C-alpha positions as CSV (number, residue, x, y, z in Angstrom):
1,M,0.0,0.0,0.0
2,N,1.5,3.4,-1.0
3,R,2.3,5.7,1.8
4,V,0.5,9.0,1.9
5,K,2.5,12.2,1.4
6,V,1.5,15.3,3.4
7,L,2.8,18.7,2.3
8,T,3.8,20.8,5.2
9,R,2.8,24.5,5.3
10,P,2.6,26.2,1.9
11,T,5.4,24.8,-0.3
12,I,4.3,25.5,-3.8
13,G,3.5,28.8,-5.5
14,I,1.8,29.0,-9.0
15,V,2.8,31.7,-11.4
16,I,1.1,32.2,-14.8
17,L,3.4,33.5,-17.6
18,G,1.4,33.9,-20.8
19,S,0.1,30.4,-21.6
20,A,2.8,28.7,-19.5
21,L,2.4,27.5,-16.0
22,A,5.5,27.6,-13.9
23,L,5.8,25.9,-10.5
24,A,8.1,27.3,-8.0
25,A,8.7,24.8,-5.2
26,S,10.3,25.7,-1.9
27,T,13.1,23.8,-0.3
28,V,10.6,22.1,2.2
29,L,10.1,18.5,1.1
30,P,6.9,16.6,1.7
31,R,6.8,14.2,4.7
32,L,5.6,10.7,4.7
33,V,2.8,9.7,7.0
34,G,4.1,7.6,9.9
35,R,6.9,7.7,12.4
36,Q,9.3,10.6,12.0
37,A,13.0,10.8,12.8
38,D,12.4,12.9,15.9
39,G,10.1,10.2,17.4
40,S,6.8,11.9,16.5
41,V,4.1,10.4,14.3
42,L,2.5,12.3,11.4
43,L,-1.1,11.3,10.8
44,A,-2.9,11.3,7.4
45,T,-5.1,14.1,9.0
46,N,-1.9,16.3,9.0
47,Q,-1.9,16.2,12.8
48,T,1.3,15.2,14.7
49,I,1.3,13.1,17.8
50,T,3.9,13.4,20.5
51,P,2.2,11.7,23.5
52,A,3.3,12.7,27.0
53,G,4.5,10.0,29.4
54,K,5.3,6.4,28.5
55,Q,3.5,4.4,25.9
56,I,2.3,0.8,25.6
57,E,1.5,-0.1,22.0
58,F,-0.5,-3.0,20.8
59,D,-2.3,-4.2,17.6
60,G,-5.9,-3.1,17.3
61,R,-8.3,-0.2,17.9
62,A,-8.9,0.4,21.6
63,N,-12.5,1.2,22.6
64,A,-12.7,1.1,26.4
65,M,-10.7,-0.1,29.5
66,A,-10.9,-1.1,33.1
67,I,-8.2,-0.9,35.7
68,S,-8.0,-4.0,38.0
69,P,-8.8,-3.3,41.6
70,D,-5.2,-4.0,42.6
71,G,-4.0,-1.3,40.1
72,K,-1.6,-3.7,38.4
73,T,-3.4,-4.3,35.1
74,A,-5.4,-2.4,32.4
75,A,-7.9,-4.6,30.6
76,V,-8.6,-3.1,27.2
77,L,-11.7,-3.8,25.0
78,N,-10.0,-4.0,21.7
79,G,-11.5,-3.8,18.2
80,N,-10.1,-5.1,14.9
81,A,-8.1,-7.7,16.8
82,Q,-8.7,-10.0,19.8
83,A,-11.4,-8.5,21.9
84,I,-9.4,-8.2,25.2
85,V,-5.8,-7.2,25.7
86,L,-4.2,-7.0,29.2
87,L,-1.5,-4.4,29.8
88,D,1.0,-4.7,32.7
89,L,1.1,-1.3,34.4
90,A,4.4,-2.0,36.2
91,T,6.4,-3.3,33.2
92,L,4.5,-1.2,30.7
93,K,4.2,-4.2,28.4
94,V,1.4,-6.4,27.0
95,R,0.8,-9.1,29.5
96,Q,-1.8,-11.2,27.5
97,T,-3.7,-11.1,24.3
98,F,-6.9,-13.0,25.3
99,D,-7.6,-15.3,22.4
100,A,-10.2,-17.6,24.0
101,A,-13.2,-15.2,23.3
102,G,-12.1,-14.2,19.8
103,A,-12.6,-10.8,18.2
104,S,-15.7,-8.6,17.6
105,A,-15.4,-6.3,20.6
106,S,-18.2,-3.9,21.2
107,F,-18.0,-0.1,21.3
108,D,-18.0,0.0,25.1
109,G,-18.3,-2.3,28.1
110,I,-15.5,-3.8,30.2
111,A,-15.5,-4.1,34.0
112,Y,-13.8,-6.0,36.8
113,S,-15.7,-7.5,39.7
114,R,-15.0,-5.6,43.0
115,D,-12.8,-8.4,44.3
116,G,-10.9,-8.5,41.0
117,R,-11.6,-12.2,40.4
118,K,-13.9,-11.8,37.4
119,L,-13.8,-9.7,34.2
120,Y,-16.8,-8.9,32.1
121,A,-16.7,-7.5,28.6
122,S,-19.2,-6.8,25.8
123,Q,-18.9,-8.2,22.3
124,T,-21.2,-7.4,19.4
125,G,-23.6,-10.3,20.3
126,R,-22.6,-11.6,23.7
127,I,-21.0,-11.0,27.1
128,I,-17.6,-12.4,28.0
129,V,-17.3,-13.8,31.5
130,A,-13.6,-14.5,32.3
131,D,-11.8,-15.7,35.4
132,V,-8.8,-13.7,36.6
133,Q,-5.9,-15.8,37.7
134,Q,-3.4,-15.1,40.5
135,D,-1.0,-13.4,38.0
136,G,-3.8,-11.3,36.5
137,T,-4.2,-13.2,33.3
138,L,-7.5,-14.5,32.1
139,T,-9.2,-17.8,31.4
140,L,-12.6,-18.1,29.8
141,D,-15.5,-18.9,32.1
142,H,-18.6,-18.4,29.9
143,L,-19.9,-16.6,26.8
144,V,-23.4,-15.4,27.4
145,E,-25.5,-14.7,24.2
146,A,-27.1,-11.3,24.2
147,P,-30.9,-11.2,23.9
148,R,-32.4,-10.5,20.5
149,S,-33.6,-7.0,19.8
150,A,-37.0,-6.2,18.4
151,A,-35.3,-5.3,15.2
152,Y,-33.5,-8.6,15.0
153,T,-33.0,-10.3,11.6
154,P,-31.0,-13.4,10.9
155,G,-27.3,-12.6,10.7
156,S,-27.7,-9.4,12.6
157,T,-25.7,-8.5,15.8
158,S,-28.6,-9.0,18.2
159,S,-29.2,-6.3,20.8
160,Y,-25.6,-5.2,20.6
161,P,-24.4,-4.9,24.3
162,G,-22.3,-1.9,25.2
163,G,-21.5,-0.3,28.6
164,L,-21.5,-2.4,31.7
165,A,-22.0,-1.8,35.5
166,L,-22.3,-4.1,38.4
167,S,-24.8,-4.1,41.2
168,D,-23.5,-3.2,44.6
169,D,-23.5,-6.8,45.7
170,G,-21.9,-8.0,42.5
171,T,-24.7,-10.5,41.6
172,L,-26.2,-8.5,38.7
173,L,-24.6,-7.0,35.6
174,Y,-26.4,-4.1,34.0
175,V,-25.8,-3.9,30.3
176,A,-26.6,-1.1,27.8
177,L,-28.4,-2.9,24.9
178,S,-27.9,-0.5,22.1
179,R,-30.2,-2.0,19.4
180,S,-32.9,-2.8,21.9
181,N,-33.0,0.7,23.5
182,A,-33.0,-1.1,26.8
183,L,-30.9,-1.7,30.0
184,G,-30.4,-5.5,30.3
185,V,-30.2,-7.2,33.6
186,L,-27.9,-10.3,33.7
187,D,-28.0,-12.6,36.7
188,L,-24.4,-13.6,37.2
189,K,-25.2,-16.7,39.3
190,R,-27.5,-18.2,36.7
191,L,-25.9,-16.5,33.7
192,A,-29.4,-15.7,32.5
193,W,-31.1,-12.5,31.5
194,D,-33.6,-11.3,34.1
195,A,-35.0,-8.3,32.4
196,E,-34.8,-5.6,29.7
197,I,-35.7,-2.2,31.0
198,P,-36.8,0.3,28.3
199,V,-34.6,3.5,28.2
200,G,-33.8,6.1,25.5
201,N,-32.5,5.5,22.0
202,A,-29.2,3.7,21.5
203,P,-28.0,3.5,25.1
204,H,-24.2,3.7,25.4
205,A,-22.9,3.7,29.0
206,V,-24.3,2.9,32.4
207,V,-23.3,3.7,36.0
208,V,-25.0,2.4,39.2
209,K,-25.5,4.1,42.5
210,G,-27.4,1.9,45.0
211,N,-30.8,1.1,43.5
212,V,-30.5,3.7,40.7
213,A,-28.8,3.4,37.3
214,Y,-28.0,6.2,35.0
215,V,-27.8,5.4,31.3
216,S,-26.5,7.7,28.5
217,N,-28.7,7.5,25.4
218,Q,-26.5,8.3,22.4
219,G,-29.6,8.4,20.1
220,G,-31.5,10.7,22.5
221,R,-35.2,10.8,23.2
222,P,-38.0,8.9,21.4
223,A,-39.3,10.7,18.4
224,T,-42.7,12.3,18.1
225,H,-44.9,12.7,15.0
226,D,-43.6,16.3,14.5
227,D,-39.9,15.3,14.4
228,F,-37.7,14.7,11.4
229,T,-36.1,11.3,11.9
230,V,-33.6,8.9,10.4
231,G,-33.7,5.1,10.9
232,S,-31.2,3.2,13.0
233,S,-31.7,-0.5,13.6
234,G,-35.4,-0.1,13.4
235,T,-35.6,3.0,15.7
236,A,-36.6,6.4,14.5
237,I,-33.8,8.8,15.7
238,V,-34.6,12.6,16.0
239,A,-32.3,14.1,13.5
240,D,-31.3,17.3,11.6
241,P,-32.9,17.3,8.2
242,T,-29.7,18.5,6.5
243,S,-27.0,16.5,8.2
244,G,-28.9,13.5,9.4
245,F,-27.1,13.7,12.7
246,S,-29.1,13.1,15.9
247,T,-30.1,16.3,17.6
248,T,-31.1,15.1,21.1
249,G,-29.3,13.4,23.9
250,T,-30.6,12.1,27.2
251,V,-29.7,10.3,30.4
252,S,-32.2,7.8,31.7
253,V,-32.7,7.5,35.5
254,V,-33.7,3.9,36.2
255,D,-35.3,2.5,39.3
256,L,-33.5,-0.8,39.6
257,Q,-36.0,-2.2,42.2
258,A,-39.1,-1.4,40.2
259,R,-37.1,-2.0,37.0
260,R,-38.5,1.0,35.1
261,E,-37.3,4.3,33.9
262,R,-38.4,6.9,36.3
263,A,-37.0,10.1,34.7
264,T,-35.2,11.4,31.6
265,I,-32.7,14.2,31.7
266,A,-31.9,16.2,28.6
267,V,-28.2,16.7,27.9
268,G,-26.1,17.4,24.8
269,R,-25.9,15.6,21.5
270,Q,-24.7,12.0,21.5
271,P,-23.9,11.5,25.2
272,T,-21.4,8.7,25.7
273,A,-19.1,8.4,28.7
274,L,-20.5,8.8,32.3
275,L,-18.6,9.5,35.5
276,L,-20.3,9.4,38.9
277,D,-18.7,11.3,41.8
278,G,-20.8,11.4,44.9
279,Q,-24.0,13.2,43.9
280,R,-22.4,14.7,40.7
281,L,-22.8,12.9,37.4
282,F,-20.6,14.0,34.5
283,V,-21.7,13.3,31.0
284,A,-19.5,13.6,27.9
285,N,-21.6,14.9,25.0
286,S,-19.5,13.7,22.1
287,N,-21.2,15.7,19.4
288,S,-21.8,18.9,21.3
289,D,-18.3,19.5,22.6
290,T,-19.7,19.8,26.1
291,V,-19.7,18.0,29.4
292,S,-23.0,18.1,31.4
293,V,-22.9,18.1,35.2
294,I,-26.0,16.6,36.8
295,D,-27.0,16.8,40.4
296,T,-28.3,13.3,41.1
297,L,-30.4,14.5,44.1
298,S,-32.4,17.0,42.1
299,G,-32.1,15.2,38.8
300,K,-31.2,18.4,37.0
301,V,-28.3,19.6,34.9
302,T,-26.6,22.2,37.2
303,G,-23.8,23.1,34.8
304,T,-22.4,22.6,31.3
305,I,-18.7,22.7,30.6
306,A,-17.9,23.9,27.1
307,V,-14.9,21.9,25.7
308,K,-12.8,24.6,24.0
309,P,-9.1,23.7,23.5
310,F,-8.5,27.4,22.8
311,A,-10.5,30.6,22.6
312,G,-12.7,30.7,19.6
313,A,-12.1,27.0,18.7
314,L,-14.5,25.5,16.1
315,S,-16.6,22.5,17.0
316,G,-15.3,18.9,16.6
317,S,-13.2,18.1,19.6
318,S,-15.4,15.1,20.5
319,P,-15.1,14.5,24.2
320,T,-15.0,10.8,24.8
321,G,-13.7,9.9,28.3
322,L,-13.8,11.3,31.8
323,A,-11.7,11.0,35.0
324,L,-11.3,12.8,38.3
325,P,-7.7,12.6,39.5
326,A,-8.8,14.8,42.4
327,P,-12.2,15.9,43.7
328,D,-11.8,19.3,42.0
329,Q,-10.0,18.3,38.8
330,L,-11.7,16.8,35.7
331,V,-9.8,15.3,32.8
332,V,-11.6,15.0,29.5
333,T,-10.2,13.1,26.5
334,L,-10.7,15.0,23.2
335,G,-10.9,12.3,20.5
336,R,-10.3,14.4,17.4
337,N,-7.7,16.7,19.1
338,T,-5.3,13.9,20.1
339,A,-5.3,15.5,23.5
340,A,-6.7,15.4,27.0
341,A,-8.0,18.6,28.7
342,I,-7.8,19.4,32.4
343,Y,-10.4,21.5,34.1
344,T,-10.9,22.7,37.7
345,V,-14.4,21.8,38.8
346,P,-15.1,23.1,42.3
347,Q,-17.3,21.0,44.5
348,G,-20.5,22.2,46.0
349,G,-21.2,24.6,43.1
350,E,-18.9,27.2,44.5
351,G,-16.6,28.8,42.0
352,A,-16.4,28.7,38.3
353,V,-15.1,25.9,36.1
354,A,-11.7,26.8,34.8
355,F,-9.7,25.4,31.9
356,K,-6.1,24.5,33.1
357,G,-4.4,23.1,30.0
358,L,-3.9,20.3,27.5
359,I,-1.9,17.0,27.5
360,P,-0.7,15.6,24.2
361,V,-1.7,11.9,23.8
362,G,-2.1,9.4,21.0
363,Y,-4.4,9.2,18.0
364,Y,-8.1,9.5,19.0
365,P,-8.1,9.0,22.8
366,T,-11.2,7.0,23.8
367,A,-11.0,6.7,27.6
368,V,-9.1,7.9,30.6
369,A,-8.6,6.6,34.2
370,A,-6.9,8.0,37.3
371,D,-5.0,5.9,39.8
372,P,-5.8,7.3,43.3
373,T,-2.7,5.8,44.8
374,S,0.1,6.6,42.2
375,K,-1.8,9.6,40.9
376,R,-1.0,8.4,37.4
377,L,-3.3,9.1,34.5
378,Y,-3.9,6.3,32.0
379,V,-5.2,7.5,28.6
380,L,-6.4,4.9,26.1
381,N,-5.8,5.9,22.5
382,G,-8.2,4.2,20.1
383,R,-6.0,4.4,17.1
384,G,-2.7,5.0,19.0
385,V,-0.1,5.7,16.3
386,G,-2.4,5.1,13.3
387,S,-1.7,2.5,10.6
388,V,2.0,2.1,11.3
389,G,4.0,-0.6,12.9
390,P,3.4,-4.4,12.7
391,D,0.4,-4.3,10.5
392,R,-1.8,-7.4,10.2
393,T,-2.2,-8.6,6.6
394,S,-5.1,-9.3,4.3
395,G,-3.5,-12.3,2.6
396,P,-1.8,-12.7,-0.8
397,D,-2.8,-10.4,-3.7
398,K,-3.9,-12.6,-6.6
399,A,-2.3,-10.3,-9.2
400,T,1.1,-10.0,-7.6
401,N,1.1,-12.9,-5.2
402,K,2.5,-10.6,-2.6
403,T,1.0,-10.2,0.9
404,A,-0.9,-6.9,1.2
405,K,-1.2,-4.9,4.3
406,S,-4.7,-4.4,5.6
407,V,-6.0,-0.9,5.3
408,Y,-7.8,-1.3,8.6
409,A,-4.7,-2.3,10.5
410,S,-3.7,0.1,13.3
411,V,-1.7,0.2,16.4
412,A,-3.5,1.4,19.5
413,S,-1.8,2.6,22.7
414,L,-2.0,3.5,26.3
415,S,-0.3,6.7,27.5
416,V,0.9,6.4,31.1
417,I,1.3,9.9,32.5
418,D,3.0,10.4,35.9
419,P,2.3,13.4,38.1
420,A,5.7,14.8,37.3
421,D,4.8,15.0,33.6
422,L,1.9,17.4,34.5
423,T,4.3,20.0,36.1
424,R,5.0,21.0,32.5
425,L,1.4,21.7,31.7
426,P,2.0,25.1,29.9
427,A,4.7,23.4,27.7
428,L,2.4,20.4,27.1
429,T,-0.5,22.8,26.1
430,A,1.8,24.6,23.6
431,Q,2.8,21.2,22.2
432,V,-0.9,20.3,21.6
433,L,-1.4,23.6,19.8
434,K,1.6,22.9,17.6
435,N,0.6,19.2,16.9
436,N,-2.8,20.3,15.6
437,A,-1.4,23.3,13.7
438,W,-3.4,25.7,16.0
439,D,-0.3,27.7,16.7
440,N,-0.8,29.7,13.5
441,R,-4.6,29.6,13.7
442,P,-5.5,33.4,13.5
443,S,-4.7,33.6,9.8
444,A,-6.3,30.2,9.1
445,E,-9.6,30.7,10.9
446,R,-10.3,34.4,10.8
447,V,-13.6,34.9,8.9
448,S,-14.5,38.2,7.2
449,S,-17.0,40.2,9.2
450,T,-17.4,43.0,6.6
451,G,-17.6,41.2,3.2
452,P,-20.2,38.6,2.0
453,A,-20.1,35.1,3.3
454,A,-17.5,33.0,1.6
455,A,-16.7,29.3,1.5
456,I,-13.0,30.0,2.1
457,P,-12.1,32.0,5.3
458,E,-9.6,34.8,5.0
């Protein structure tokens, strides 16, 4: 497969002389996408990645992770490869590629039991139940088929389980069933489905607090007759007539004893990750570039954090993951910015939310976790370093009889960031601006305020 060339900042000028076209090229040569001599990686998006901290790389596309209760292992829900990869957080190496359950990881859903002896993970049509051995490695216990959705057709992916959360006593597993618009209840003793509780459209993640579950509904609220909609797995999603994107997002409040949805809270577009901290619930609105803050006592949104990596930033940062290294500090992974942002979030509603800075990480971060003991940050990078490194292959090409690289191959990564790394936050922020070519943004993004609207900014 040919490597993509990316031209660095303007290198070619065009001069018309009569009928002749002369090209005057500068001395700056085009760079090839991939690893550079200085250790950075140039992406096909013309972004550069220089992740902070130490990196663990592995084949695949990383969707979600869970840190073991003893803090020694990160279990990664891994797409485009084996569904689970275990990373050793002491040696910073891959400990195990779990082959027993195969591939087809879901978009979200991986969790350890509180005692660390079990691991649960979502695949596209089933739940993995694995035993955790003394050394932290996994052996397969059971594969539990997901219930069929109302939109099920032969060969489909069933109800498509996603985010997971355990009951307080560890006997029930609550599962966001995306295609069923329901919260599934899996009895872990019988390994049988107890119930499917209707929630909003395309549920993504779930967290549990006592007898209440909170579910982020990526597809938003149910449609009414007056709404413009687009179809998704048999569900009418409220959408924008021009773009077709969903325009609503909700969080369902579920009574786990009565097994019914008791309230719906409107948030931003396409809510995904949830983080529960006492009575505060943080919600990452991936298509609104915001984080909603919900007071779980009142059931109302008490604040909205606008994700802006710099003043006047355009939309498209895509918040994907949330973590609280300290009670007043929120870390938000910004998928499309190859960065994580840090905010001060005062408790008790006193004081304003303040943006502190940015951390450069890998390609499209999808999740973040904070270790309360070591104070480390673990940032999971979905595409890591992109399609470079030890690519998997798609088999011999019939014409050339040579083995071709798969265009879907990519190398995911985990960025392990120590507290000492964050003492350089101003420099790290400047690096993120440079990596995304935001350091020369005024000339690139200034739009004329006096002339007519134009497709190309000044």
